[in-house]
N, C-alpha and C positions, 0 to 999 in steps of 0.2 A: 504495499499500499504506499502511495506516496503522498505522505502527508502534506507535502508543499501544496496540494491541490485539493486537502480536506478541511483546512482551517475554517472556522466561520467567517462569512464574508466581511463583516465589519473588522473583525480581527485581523484578517489578511490585509485590509488597507495599512491598519497600525504596523503590522509586522514589515510591509513594503518601506514605511518611513524608517522604521527601526535599521533595517539593513542598511540604507543610505547614511546612518549616522555614523561619525568618526569618534573613535575612541582615543582620547587624548594620551599623549606618550608615556605619562607619569602613571596612569593606569594600565597601561598595557603591563608594566612590570608588576603591578600589583596584582593581575589576572594570571601571569606565567605559570605561577605555581598550581593553580587550579588547572589551567588547560594540561600541564605536565602530569598531574595526578590521574586525571580522566583518561588520558593517553595510555599511561601507563597500566591502568587497569583493564584496558581494551587489550594491549598488547600480550596481556598474561592470560586473557581470556577469563577475566574476574569480574564478578558484578560489580558496578558503578553505583555507590550510595552516596549521596551528598545530604549531610544534615545543616541545613542554615539557622544559624543560632543568634538570638538578640534578646536582650533582657526580658522582655514583656512578650515577645512573638505577637505582636499587634500590627507591624507596619513594614518595616525593611525585611525581616527575615520571610515574610508571607509574600511580599513582592518578589524575592529571590527565589523562592520555591516554586511559585506558579510561573514565573518566565522561564527558569532554569528547565523545568519540566516541559513548558511548550517548546523551547528550543531544542531540547534533545528529541522530543517527539517529532519537531519540524525537520531536523536532520537525520531523523531514523537512527539515532544513538540510544542503545539501550541503557537507561540510566534510571534510577528511582531517586527522586527529588523530596526530601522531607525538610520539616521546619520545627523549631522548638524554642523554648526560653528557660529562663531561670525563675520566673513567676508568671502565673496564669492570670490573664487578664480578659481580652477579647480583641478578635481581630478588627482592628479601628475601622469604623464605619466611612470615614473619610477615604480610607484606603480601599475598602470594599467599592466604594462609587467610583474611585479612579479605574479600578480593575473593568468595571462594567463599561466605563467610557471608553476603555481600549478595545473593546468589543467581544468580552467573555460573556458567555451567558452564566449568570449566577442564579442559584436556587438556595433558600434559607431555611434553615429548621433550627428551633430554640430561640430563647430570649436573652439571658443572662451573658452565656458565652455562646453566641449561636455558631452552628455548624453550617458552612457554606460549601454547596457543590459548585465547583469551578469547570465550566466546559471550553476546551478550545476548539471541540470538534463535535459533531453529531453522533458520530460513531466511534467513539473512544470514551473510557471510563472517566469520570470527573475528577479533578483534584480536590480532595478534601480539606478545607482549610479553617481551622479555628486555633485560638490561643491554647497553647499546650506546654508542658515540659519537654526538654530535648530527649528525655528518656521514654514519653509516653509510648504505650504499646504500639499505637499505629505507625510509629517511627520502627519499623521492624527489623532494620539492617542489625546485624550483629557487630558488623566492621564497616566504617564510613569515615569519609572526612567531614571534619566538623568546620563548615566555613562560617568564620565569626564576622556578622555583618555590623556590628557596633562595637564601639570602644569598651563600653561598660561591661558588657557580657565578655568580652576577650580579656579584659583585666582582671575580672571578679570569678572567672570560672578557670582556676588552673588546672583542673583535671576533669576530662570528661571521659566516662568509661566507653569502650569500643571505638575510640577514634584510633584511626590509622594515620592520619594526618592533620594536622590544625593549620589552617590556611586563613588568615585575615585578609578579609574583602570588605572593608568599611565602609559605611555611606553615612551621610548627614542625616539628621532625623527630621523629616518634613513636620515633625508634632510642633516646632516653634512657631510655625504660621497657622495653628489651630486657631480658629476664632478672627482670623484677619481677612482683608478682601482678596488676599492672595492665596488662600488656604488650597483651593481646588487647582489651580496653576502649578502650586509647588507641590501637590502630591503627585500630580501627571507628570512633572519634570523628574521627580525621584524615581518614579515607576519606569518613565522611558530610559532613564539613564540605566538603572538595574537591567531592563530588559536588554538595551544594547550591547551591554557587557557580557549578559549571558548568552546573546545570541553570537556574539563576536567569538566567545571561548568555543561553544559547540561547532560553530562553523568551520574552525580550525582542527576539530577532531577528527582523525581518519579513522576507518573501521565501521562506520555506519553504513546502511543501504546507498546513501548519498554523499560519503565521503570519499 
């Protein structure tokens, strides 16, 4: 199946923009370890498991999981993308709305800490997104790369069981714009930055059906 032809139409428009975005040189160095980890697992014919970790698993780590899984599927790279935190809160509603604006189909179940089914395609299982600890049972991988998306979690989680490699890929928190006229714009900007970097990484990995 060529997922490049199977993405939801509105999402495909966003992906077309993402692919045209350039990644700054200083970020290429940050992303190199993630690219090398994924490639090494593929070369050894081992399962690729990525756990994106941020303190509350509410914004950046959710964006990263969703976009990384979408990029992996888009380029036919077999990878399992998870996310978690060190405290349970909720998938931030502004972040959810940003994902919707990108073209994902989102279904919701629950109130206090809702579970969101995030679809990038009509014929693939959804990404289940909700705030959880990094070792929640849904993050089934026994061995994974811990991709640290915020400085607080990176500095305050000295040991994460099951980690094969710890990879800091930090992003600025859009939370600082909550309640301001720029809120939606800045959430979208952070989402697109993360998306462009995840698509860059997976586009460079060889070993998938389109690699």
